C-alpha positions in Angstrom: 31.6 -28.3 6.5 28.1 -27.5 7.6 26.3 -30.2 9.5 22.9 -31.0 8.0 20.1 -32.7 9.9 17.4 -34.7 8.2 14.7 -32.4 7.0 16.9 -29.3 6.8 17.4 -29.8 3.1 14.2 -29.6 1.0 15.9 -31.7 -1.7 16.9 -34.6 0.6 14.4 -37.0 -0.8 15.0 -36.0 -4.5 15.6 -39.0 -6.7 14.7 -41.4 -3.8 13.8 -44.9 -4.9 10.1 -45.6 -4.5 9.0 -48.3 -2.1 7.4 -50.5 -4.8 10.6 -50.2 -6.9 12.7 -51.0 -3.8 10.6 -54.1 -3.0 10.8 -55.3 -6.6 14.6 -54.9 -6.6 14.9 -56.8 -3.2 12.7 -59.6 -4.6 14.8 -59.8 -7.7 18.0 -59.9 -5.6 16.6 -62.7 -3.4 15.9 -64.7 -6.6 19.4 -63.9 -7.8 20.9 -65.2 -4.6 18.7 -68.3 -4.4 19.5 -69.2 -8.0 23.2 -68.5 -7.7 23.0 -65.7 -10.3 21.0 -67.7 -12.8 17.7 -65.8 -12.3 16.8 -62.5 -10.9 19.0 -59.5 -10.7 21.8 -58.5 -8.3 20.9 -55.4 -6.2 23.2 -52.8 -7.6 22.4 -49.3 -6.6 25.8 -47.6 -5.9 25.3 -43.9 -5.3 21.5 -44.2 -5.1 19.3 -42.2 -2.7 17.9 -44.9 -0.4 16.8 -42.6 2.4 14.4 -44.4 4.8 14.7 -47.6 2.8 13.7 -50.8 4.6 16.0 -53.8 4.4 15.2 -55.5 7.8 13.8 -58.7 6.3 15.9 -58.7 3.2 18.9 -60.9 2.5 21.3 -58.3 1.0 24.4 -60.4 0.8 26.5 -59.3 -2.2 24.4 -56.2 -2.8 26.4 -53.3 -4.2 25.7 -50.0 -2.6 28.9 -48.1 -2.6 28.2 -44.4 -2.0 24.5 -44.9 -1.5 22.6 -42.6 0.8 21.3 -44.8 3.6 20.2 -42.1 6.1 17.5 -43.4 8.4 17.4 -46.7 6.4 16.3 -49.8 8.4 19.2 -52.2 8.2 19.7 -55.6 9.8 22.3 -55.7 12.5 24.5 -58.0 10.4 24.8 -56.9 6.9 27.4 -57.3 4.2 26.9 -54.7 1.5 29.6 -54.3 -1.1 
């Protein structure tokens, strides 16, 4: 299998979630957590392209990101993605 480095594939950022959309989804997830699922929306982006995404200040407990591309994403040291 060929080893690819970031930037070697011109299509690496195709279908990447935009920063405004990411921030909106994180805010909705925070509301969902705070309301115990009564308001907001759970962060569910399994298989999504989240290259360079920023999650450092986000509470991402119970987020679903199975198979998501998290290359160069800023993640907190303790995280519990599902």
